[in-house]
ZAROZA-346912 format. One record per atom (N, C-alpha, C): residue in three letters; z, y, x. Coordinates in steps of 0.001 Angstrom, whole numbers, padded with zeros to 6 digits, always signed. Layout:
ZAROZA-346912
AlaZYX ...
end
This chain:
ZAROZA-346912
Met+027243+004201-002570 Met+026075+003768-001606 Met+025132+004858-001425 Gly+024649+004942-000167 Gly+023742+005871+000276 Gly+022137+005317-000150 Asp+021434+006119+000418 Asp+019682+005880+000072 Asp+019537+004525+000903 Pro+018490+003786+000331 Pro+018173+002621+001114 Pro+017454+002869+002426 Asp+017281+001682+003182 Asp+016608+002001+004395 Asp+015107+001926+004251 Tyr+014889+001021+003310 Tyr+013347+000584+002887 Tyr+013362+000842+001432 Ser+011922+001315+001187 Ser+011470+001390-000225 Ser+010225+000552-000260 Ile+010028-000269-001241 Ile+008923-001246-001369 Ile+008226-000890-002632 Ile+007168-000291-002775 Ile+006564+000140-003945 Ile+005435-000822-004290 Leu+005532-001289-005389 Leu+004612-002332-006129 Leu+003910-001611-007274 Pro+002719-001175-007076 Pro+001881-001064-008069 Pro+001755-002213-009112 Val+001784-001879-010399 Val+001663-003127-011499 Val+000591-002744-012484 Tyr-000453-003473-012642 Tyr-001460-003251-013415 Tyr-001889-004720-014133 Asn-001545-004778-015406 Asn-001826-006051-016200 Asn-001196-007464-015479 Gln-000024-007283-015142 Gln+000598-008370-014345 Gln+001919-009032-015082 Ala+001920-008803-016520 Ala+003031-009452-017200 Ala+003305-010959-017123 Asp+002045-011408-016676 Asp+002269-013130-016680 Asp+002936-013491-015229 His+003043-012479-014450 His+003619-013053-013156 His+004556-012247-012418 Ile+004716-010784-012927 Ile+005482-009821-012152 Ile+007144-010287-012019 Val+007584-010926-012903 Val+008976-011425-012815 Val+009145-012296-011823 Glu+008216-013517-011862 Glu+008259-014282-010846 Glu+008061-013985-009360 Thr+006990-012930-009344 Thr+006864-012287-008027 Thr+008153-011473-007392 Val+008613-010562-008115 Val+009867-009855-007919 Val+010870-010739-007368 Cys+011293-011801-008184 Cys+012281-012760-007840 Cys+012070-013478-006605 Glu+010865-013650-006370 Glu+010556-014316-004908 Glu+010792-013368-003857 Tyr+010267-012052-004019 Tyr+010647-010991-003015 Tyr+012221-010792-002866 Arg+012850-010814-003873 Arg+014364-010503-003693 Arg+015113-011625-003048 Glu+014489-012900-003216 Glu+015009-014041-002457 Glu+014558-013972-001025 Ala+013454-013581-000725 Ala+013057-013695+000592 Ala+013774-012357+001391 Leu+014143-011425+000871 Leu+014704-010385+001438 Leu+016322-010524+001398 Gln+016969-011342+000977 Gln+018375-011788+001041 Gln+018825-011621+002329 Asp+018138-012129+003560 Asp+018718-012099+004801 Asp+018137-010933+005537 Phe+017439-009898+004891 Phe+016867-008812+005585 Phe+017949-007994+006134 Pro+017790-007359+007399 Pro+018771-006849+008137 Pro+018973-005193+007861 Ala+018547-005049+006593 Ala+018621-003525+006222 Ala+018543-003369+004801 Ser+019213-002348+004142 Ser+019026-002219+002851 Ser+017792-002019+002234 Trp+017416-002111+000954 Trp+016111-001906+000465 Trp+016257-001587-001134 Glu+015191-001182-001559 Glu+014870-000883-003092 Glu+013333-001410-003360 Ile+013298-001982-004609 Ile+011747-002082-004955 Ile+011580-001105-006198 Leu+010575-000524-006094 Leu+010027+000218-007184 Leu+008725-000321-007849 Leu+008982-000494-009196 Leu+007726-001213-009946 Leu+006937+000142-010645 Val+005664+000282-010322 Val+005025+001337-010921 Val+004030+000827-011741 Val+004051+001037-013062 Val+003086+000269-013956 Val+002085+001487-014231 Asn+000868+001078-014120 Asn-000168+002174-014099 Asn-001281+001876-014999 Gly-001342+002243-016396 Gly-002397+001999-017151 Gly-002550+000510-017685 Ser-001383-000054-017702 Ser-001460-001549-018170 Ser-001719-001609-019574 Arg-002367-002780-020223 Arg-002680-002927-021449 Arg-001910-004107-022047 Asp-001061-004755-021015 Asp-000319-005964-021563 Asp+001058-005511-021483 Ala+002113-006463-021422 Ala+003499-006194-021569 Ala+004167-005981-020137 Ser+003324-005436-019176 Ser+003984-005278-017869 Ser+005090-004339-017772 Trp+005016-003171-018665 Trp+006130-002189-018611 Trp+007449-002848-019134 Glu+007370-003421-020123 Glu+008583-004169-020709 Glu+009019-005089-019562 Arg+008231-005953-019085 Arg+008869-006810-017991 Arg+009420-006148-016897 Cys+008923-005056-016440 Cys+009334-004300-015316 Cys+010799-003471-015776 Gln+010793-003163-017065 Gln+012065-002547-017330 Gln+013307-003512-017260 Glu+012858-004830-017834 Glu+013868-005856-017785 Glu+014184-006212-016425 Leu+013330-006271-015407 Leu+013763-006524-013991 Leu+014711-005329-013543 Ala+014436-004181-013992 Ala+015110-002944-013342 Ala+016642-002911-013997 Tyr+016543-003335-015271 Tyr+017826-003456-015979 Tyr+018715-004645-015443 Thr+018056-005831-014997 Thr+018891-006970-014504 Thr+019288-006812-013168 Tyr+018651-006241-012214 Tyr+018871-006532-010842 Tyr+019116-005195-010320 Pro+020042-004948-009488 Pro+020393-003582-008699 Pro+019288-003463-007669 Gly+019018-002395-007275 Gly+018012-002209-006241 Gly+016643-002214-006860 Ile+016433-002264-008131 Ile+014874-002359-008734 Ile+015085-001262-009593 Arg+013870-000320-009414 Arg+013705+000732-010290 Arg+012169+000668-010834 Ala+012071+001100-012153 Ala+010691+001089-012840 Ala+010177+002311-013376 Phe+009111+002482-013125 Phe+008410+003951-013468 Phe+007141+003473-014073 Cys+006588+004314-015027 Cys+005488+004207-015733 Cys+004491+005411-015615 Ser+003117+005135-015168 Ser+002178+006129-015135 Ser+001118+005922-016170 Glu+000934+006885-017126 Glu+000199+006815-018098 Glu-001389+006743-017653 Arg-001697+007292-016478 Arg-002829+007356-015938 Arg-003039+005880-014995 Ser-004119+005351-015170 Ser-004418+003956-014495 Ser-005048+004455-013102 Gly-004947+003689-012034 Gly-005509+003699-010746 Gly-004585+003373-009801 Trp-004981+002623-008715 Trp-004059+002216-007556 Trp-003585+003512-006950 Gly-004317+004472-006682 Gly-003862+005592-005957 Gly-002648+006244-006756 His-002989+006530-008068 His-001868+007174-008834 His-000527+006342-008787 Ala-000501+005133-008714 Ala+000566+004288-008748 Ala+001378+004449-007301 Val+000509+004394-006167 Val+001074+004469-004949 Val+001699+006059-004711 Cys+001064+007088-005167 Cys+001561+008339-004993 Cys+002995+008508-005962 Leu+002761+008149-007204 Leu+004179+008209-007793 Leu+005268+007308-007036 Gly+004932+006287-006671 Gly+006035+005543-005894 Gly+006552+006204-004735 Leu+005528+006873-003863 Leu+006033+007490-002696 Leu+006825+008725-003073 Thr+006528+009434-004380 Thr+007357+010499-004846 Thr+008735+010165-005300 Glu+008917+008975-005641 Glu+010206+008743-006100 Glu+010920+007732-005140 Ala+010345+007322-004121 Ala+010976+006387-003058 Ala+012067+007406-002391 Leu+013169+006611-001968 Leu+014446+007050-001422 Leu+014590+006564-000013 Gly+014000+005457+000577 Gly+014031+005135+001792 Gly+013656+005722+002838 Arg+014202+005324+003983 Arg+013705+006202+005339 Arg+012437+005440+005736 Thr+012057+004274+005320 Thr+010947+003584+005834 Thr+010264+003269+004347 Leu+008852+003437+004149 Leu+008211+003162+003007 Leu+007182+002137+003290 Cys+007155+001552+002133 Cys+006110+000201+002130 Cys+005439+000121+000720 Tyr+004092+000099+000764 Tyr+003439-000161-000503 Tyr+002527-001457-000257 Thr+002461-002194-001280 Thr+001551-003357-001373 Thr+001037-003946-002542 Asn-000040-004805-002516 Asn-000391-005277-003824 Asn+000309-006605-004126 Ser+001250-006595-005019 Ser+001988-007665-005306 Ser+001112-008789-005923 Ala+000041-008630-006298 Ala-000720-009928-006765 Ala-001310-010593-005730 Arg-001269-010030-004559 Arg-001985-010592-003271 Arg-001046-010959-002149 Thr+000212-010402-002296 Thr+001031-010251-001161 Thr+002263-011483-001374 Ser+002195-012642-000535 Ser+003181-013425-000703 Ser+004779-012881-000082 Ala+005604-013593-000866 Ala+007173-013253-000298 Ala+007214-013221+001411 Ala+006717-014318+001733 Ala+006748-014660+003239 Ala+006191-013598+004075 Asp+004796-013082+003692 Asp+004145-012142+004327 Asp+004825-010683+004379 Leu+005272-010467+003282 Leu+006107-009186+002950 Leu+007193-009145+003883 His+007856-010197+004054 His+009177-010471+004776 His+008786-010239+006155 Arg+007588-010866+006665 Arg+007223-010894+008068 Arg+006829-009491+008423 Leu+006137-008625+007577 Leu+005769-007395+007969 Leu+006867-006458+008053 Leu+007722-006534+007114 Leu+009077-005718+007065 Leu+009840-005905+008458 Arg+009862-007114+008898 Arg+010636-007398+010066 Arg+009877-006696+011234 Tyr+008498-006767+011127 Tyr+007582-005906+012410 Tyr+008092-004434+012166 Ala+008339-004110+011098 Ala+008549-002620+011014 Ala+010052-002329+011390 Val+010964-003247+011218 Val+012335-003167+011688 Val+012313-002950+013405 Asn+011477-003891+014077 Asn+011464-003909+015516 Asn+010624-002867+016002 Asn+009833-002124+015298 Asn+008900-000925+015729 Asn+008950+000071+014725 Pro+010155+000883+014676 Pro+010482+001657+013713 Pro+009737+002900+013709 Gln+008840+003390+014774 Gln+008071+004533+014810 Gln+006695+004170+014850 Thr+006249+003199+014158 Thr+005055+002568+014221 Thr+004606+002285+012767 Val+003166+002534+012440 Val+002695+002193+011196 Val+002321+000650+011294 Ile+002877-000137+010219 Ile+002562-001572+010262 Ile+001741-001887+009039 Lys+000631-002594+009126 Lys-000184-003008+008088 Lys-000729-004300+008219 Ala-001081-004915+007201 Ala-001661-006328+007020 Ala-003290-006108+007494 Asn-003778-007268+008172 Asn-005256-007256+008401 Asn-005532-008777+007923 Arg-006245-008742+006670 Arg-006479-009968+006077 Arg-007667-010705+006947 Lys-007400-011865+007364 Lys-008493-012403+008091 Lys-009481-013370+007394 Ile-009104-013731+006150 Ile-009868-014677+005346 Ile-010021-014106+003805 Arg-011242-014175+003449 Arg-011617-013902+001961 Arg-011863-015085+001225 Glu-011750-015117+000010 Glu-011900-016241-000846 Glu-013476-016536-001167 Ser-014331-015689-000927 Ser-015799-016018-001085 Ser-016446-015296-000157 Arg-017899-015669+000284 Arg-018515-015077+000979 Arg-019045-013823+000530 Gln-019173-013609-000610 Gln-019405-012201-001318 Gln-018472-011318-001024 Arg-017188-011578-001128 Arg-016002-010463-000779 Arg-015950-010365+000511 Arg-016264-011463+001420 Arg-016418-011092+002805 Arg-017342-010152+003327 Leu-018531-010440+002792 Leu-019554-009379+002967 Leu-019299-007934+002559 Gly-018886-007942+001461 Gly-018507-006586+000767 Gly-017340-005849+001610 Ser-016461-006545+002093 Ser-015337-005952+002890 Ser-015891-005657+004254 Leu-016716-006447+004924 Leu-017392-006093+006095 Leu-018112-004758+005954 Leu-018993-004780+005074 Leu-019702-003470+004956 Leu-018916-002255+004816 Tyr-017965-002447+003940 Tyr-017203-001007+003628 Tyr-016310-000748+004897 Asn-015836-001869+005419 Asn-014917-001450+006822 Asn-015923-000806+007934 Met-016999-001353+008075 Met-017945-000914+009064 Met-018273+000509+008723 Glu-018490+000938+007473 Glu-018897+002328+006915 Glu-017682+003229+007215 Cys-016597+002783+006955 Cys-015267+003520+007146 Cys-015202+003911+008703 Arg-015161+002869+009559 Arg-015152+002977+010929 Arg-016194+004020+011390 Ala-017486+003819+011078 Ala-018483+004658+011529 Ala-018363+006224+011038 Leu-017853+006320+009689 Leu-017814+007768+009221 Leu-016580+008536+009835 Phe-015657+007782+010120 Phe-014351+008540+010526 Phe-013864+008216+011846 Asp-014698+007398+012671 Asp-014317+007075+013895 Asp-012949+006494+013951 Leu-012819+005380+013055 Leu-011535+004704+012905 Leu-011503+003293+013900 Pro-010525+003173+014402 Pro-010422+001909+015399 Pro-009669+000813+014389 Tyr-009540+000909+013167 Tyr-008757-000239+012278 Tyr-009680-000922+011699 Trp-009289-002196+011041 Trp-010046-003029+010280 Trp-009187-003233+009009 Asp-009784-003825+007992 Asp-009323-004065+006800 Asp-008378-002774+006242 Ile-009427-001868+005922 Ile-008849-000603+005428 Ile-008011-000642+004133 Asn-008334-001801+003320 Asn-007466-001854+002062 Asn-006349-002959+002154 Gly-006088-003586+003328 Gly-005258-004410+003441 Gly-003655-003915+003219 Thr-002995-004573+002531 Thr-001580-004329+002357 Thr-000694-005639+002572 Pro+000472-005507+002850 Pro+001417-004236+002861 Pro+001026-003210+004121 Lys+001339-001961+003615 Lys+001302-000861+004507 Lys+002695-000322+004649 Ile+003339-000018+005933 Ile+004555+000293+005917 Ile+004784+001451+007012 Phe+005371+002452+006754 Phe+005446+003638+007587 Phe+006845+004375+007647 Pro+007344+005015+008646 Pro+008500+005710+008587 Pro+008345+006950+007714 Arg+009441+007682+007053 Arg+009369+008665+006345 Arg+009093+009898+007371 Asp+009212+009944+008614 Asp+009210+010930+009480 Asp+007630+011316+009591 Phe+006781+010264+009274 Phe+005277+010451+009401 Phe+004964+011388+007835 Arg+005300+012410+007869 Arg+005343+013230+006488 Arg+004032+013260+005995 Pro+003036+013533+006685 Pro+001493+013726+005987 Pro+001213+012494+005209 Leu+001819+011171+005528 Leu+001591+010115+004712 Leu+002155+010230+003377 Leu+003262+011057+003276 Leu+003883+011154+002049 Leu+003010+012160+001081 Arg+002027+012697+001511 Arg+001065+013671+000864 Arg-000087+012935+000438 Leu-000344+011671+000523 Leu-001394+011078-000048 Leu-001769+011663-001386 Ser-003114+011685-001624 Ser-003533+012429-003055 Ser-004515+011652-003676 Arg-005092+010830-003152 Arg-006298+010186-003996 Arg-005943+009264-005026 Pro-006353+009428-006039 Pro-005875+008755-007431 Pro-006579+007398-007592 Asp-007363+006830-006681 Asp-008077+005614-006708 Asp-008012+004752-005567 Asp-008866+003784-005385 Asp-008627+002733-004281 Asp-008890+003486-003065 Leu-009655+004789-002975 Leu-009784+005397-001665 Leu-008485+005964-001048 Ile-007430+005662-001702 Ile-006256+006182-001113 Ile-005974+005496+000240 Asp-006365+004221+000424 Asp-006130+003568+001537 Asp-007101+003874+002815 Leu-008062+004537+002647 Leu-009057+005209+003570 Leu-008281+006446+003860 Glu-007741+007087+002803 Glu-007185+008423+003115 Glu-005981+008235+004113 Phe-005215+007031+003969 Phe-004210+006639+004673 Phe-004566+006626+006280 His-005696+005791+006404 His-006097+005579+007854 His-006571+006779+008437 Val-007329+007692+007673 Val-007879+008858+008191 Val-006676+009753+008680 Ile-005628+009884+007950 Ile-004485+010613+008219 Ile-003782+010074+009665 Cys-003538+008763+009693 Cys-003157+008034+010881 Cys-003899+008404+012123 Arg-005214+008144+011915 Arg-006170+008651+013015 Arg-006114+010038+013491 His-005974+010905+012706 His-005912+012181+012865 His-004792+012724+013584 Tyr-003779+012188+013187 Tyr-002249+012528+013731 Tyr-001902+011486+014842 His-002731+010652+015188 His-002486+009751+016217 His-001121+008847+016151 Tyr-001065+008447+014870 Tyr+000312+007526+014611 Tyr-000090+006129+015215 Pro+000799+005605+015928 Pro+000613+004178+016480 Pro+000613+003244+015224 Met-000351+002288+015418 Met-000405+001330+014232 Met-000379-000123+014901 Met+000080-001004+014270 Met+000098-002386+014277 Met-000669-003009+013329 Glu-001602-003947+013540 Glu-002274-004718+012412 Glu-002012-006157+012604 Ile-001165-006436+011663 Ile-000783-007924+011466 Ile-001579-008719+010865 Pro-002094-009924+011394 Pro-002914-010856+010861 Pro-002447-011497+009519 Ile-003118-011480+008429 Ile-002638-012211+007219 Ile-003748-013334+007060 Leu-003289-014639+006920 Leu-004383-015617+006526 Leu-004428-016088+005096 Ser-003325-015692+004236 Ser-003276-016171+002997 Ser-004373-015694+001983 Thr-005056-016391+001183 Thr-005891-015653+000148 Thr-005317-015980-001310 Gln-004054-016256-001239 Gln-003422-016627-002548 Gln-003620-015467-003638 Arg-003952-015499-004873 Arg-003745-014314-005877 Arg-002855-015170-006841 Arg-001737-014324-007242 Arg-000811-014819-008281 Arg-001268-015069-009756 Gly-002060-014112-010077 Gly-002633-014034-011635 Gly-003557-013069-011756 Gly-004135-013071-012907 Gly-005113-011841-013397 Gly-006358-012086-012433 Arg-007229-011282-012777 Arg-008469-011021-012053 Arg-008487-009907-011184 Ser-009274-009895-010129 Ser-009386-008762-009233 Ser-010230-007863-009927 Thr-009938-006501-009616 Thr-010594-005517-010226 Thr-011824-005114-009393 Thr-011970-005619-008319 Thr-013108-005397-007356 Thr-014395-006190-007779 Arg-015434-005398-008063 Arg-016778-005967-008548 Arg-017591-005291-007536 Trp-018962-005806-007647 Trp-020006-004916-007041 Trp-020113-003469-007457 Ser-019828-003343-008677 Ser-019930-001850-009136 Ser-018759-000774-008642 Ser-017636-001552-008581 Ser-016429-000892-007906 Ser-016662-000771-006397 Ala-017315-001666-005769 Ala-017510-001694-004271 Ala-018444-000577-004059 Leu-019602-000367-004810 Leu-020505+000742-004607 Leu-019875+002078-004743 Arg-018829+002225-005875 Arg-018087+003200-005834 Arg-017341+003505-004629 Leu-016921+002602-003852 Leu-015998+002743-002680 Leu-016866+003261-001564 Tyr-018045+002623-001565 Tyr-019060+002933-000338 Tyr-019477+004441-000664 Trp-019910+004804-001835 Trp-020210+006151-002133 Trp-019027+007127-001907 Gly-017690+006753-002271 Gly-016723+007477-002321 Gly-016185+007769-000761 Ala-016485+006739+000084 Ala-016096+007131+001380 Ala-016957+008082+002116 Trp-018297+008016+001558 Trp-019433+008967+002128 Trp-019002+010504+001557 Arg-018516+010589+000354 Arg-018187+011883-000242 Arg-016765+012396+000399 Met-015921+011389+000768 Met-014693+011819+001393 Met-015068+012562+002762 Arg-016130+011907+003443 Arg-016472+012508+004972 Arg-016940+013872+004570 Gln-017842+014218+003610 Gln-018477+015473+003318 Gln-017269+016354+002929 Glu-016204+015920+002263 Glu-015302+017042+001822 Glu-014418+017471+002942 Leu-014112+016275+003974 Leu-013441+016778+005198 Leu-014132+017623+005945 Lys-015519+017544+005936 Lys-016135+018566+006835 Lys-015932+020080+006252 Lys-015919+020136+004898 Lys-015616+021504+004377 Lys-014043+021880+004458 Asn-013243+020960+004247 Asn-011759+021266+004290 Asn-010951+020226+005236 Pro-010993+020377+006530 Pro-010438+019539+007440 Pro-009045+019379+007236 Ile-008408+018401+007723 Ile-006897+018130+007559 Ile-006290+019184+008423 Leu-005088+019658+008147 Leu-004427+020720+008443 Leu-003815+020176+009900 Pro-003582+021068+010801 Pro-002981+020749+012082 Pro-001697+020314+011682 Ala-001102+019483+012913 Ala+000325+019037+012785 Ala+001277+020114+012681 Glu+002403+019818+011859 Glu+003469+020870+011777 Glu+004492+020250+012432 Arg+005779+021079+012640 Arg+006868+020530+013256 Arg+007417+019540+012410 Gly+007938+018451+012870 Gly+008622+017402+012098 Gly+007821+016462+011366 Asp+006317+016215+011599 Asp+005506+015568+011273 Asp+005498+014246+011709 Gly+006399+013928+012582 Gly+006745+012625+013453 Gly+005744+012483+014555 Leu+005023+013536+015007 Leu+004251+013399+016212 Leu+005120+013097+017554 Asp+006403+013698+017453 Asp+006965+013644+018772 Asp+007653+012250+018916 Ala+007978+011512+017699 Ala+008531+010176+017633 Ala+007093+009203+018104 Ala+005913+009662+017591 Ala+004745+008846+017845 Ala+004410+008846+019345 
end
């Protein structure tokens, strides 16, 4: 068999209590998917049995591979997954918040729009506090980087391998999602934002607190200052701009 058409990257952090159920639901939802796929489980800094559960899944089911990063961080896990992915189209998502139905739906959009970035736009938050925090962050990012997008941190995010600058994401933390959008904006990659209405969380607790939100706000400002000193490189041949 050749390389898969789609690579689905799932960072895993302290999710031993539900990762097996989640992956099995994803596998079932993708049984009728019109393209080949693989699932990459990237355990990052977990303190529970997540690595053991992911190894069991990789041993049991074809098309599932497991990796372990000693360093914690959403960005570390996404970057490792992108490095190891074999698919012609790449996807990463928060498995604790992404339902099997939503994953399947956005992947279908990607099939029908092969040279477009597809991403989730969560329309509902589970509390007023989270709605306010998200609104402030998104407004800050739009203002600092002249972004036309909403829900910067929304996943799934899906893009073709042809958009090579997105393979070079480097932020080790939650700011990798902002980096993703800044690159899309810089290279004028077409993007479709698909509304997601679910607020379901499968297990564990969100790692987003006001302290981490403040780090995001400050981090976005710092990223803007860094880009002034070190702008994004101009497009190179083969970066997907002709297709876009």
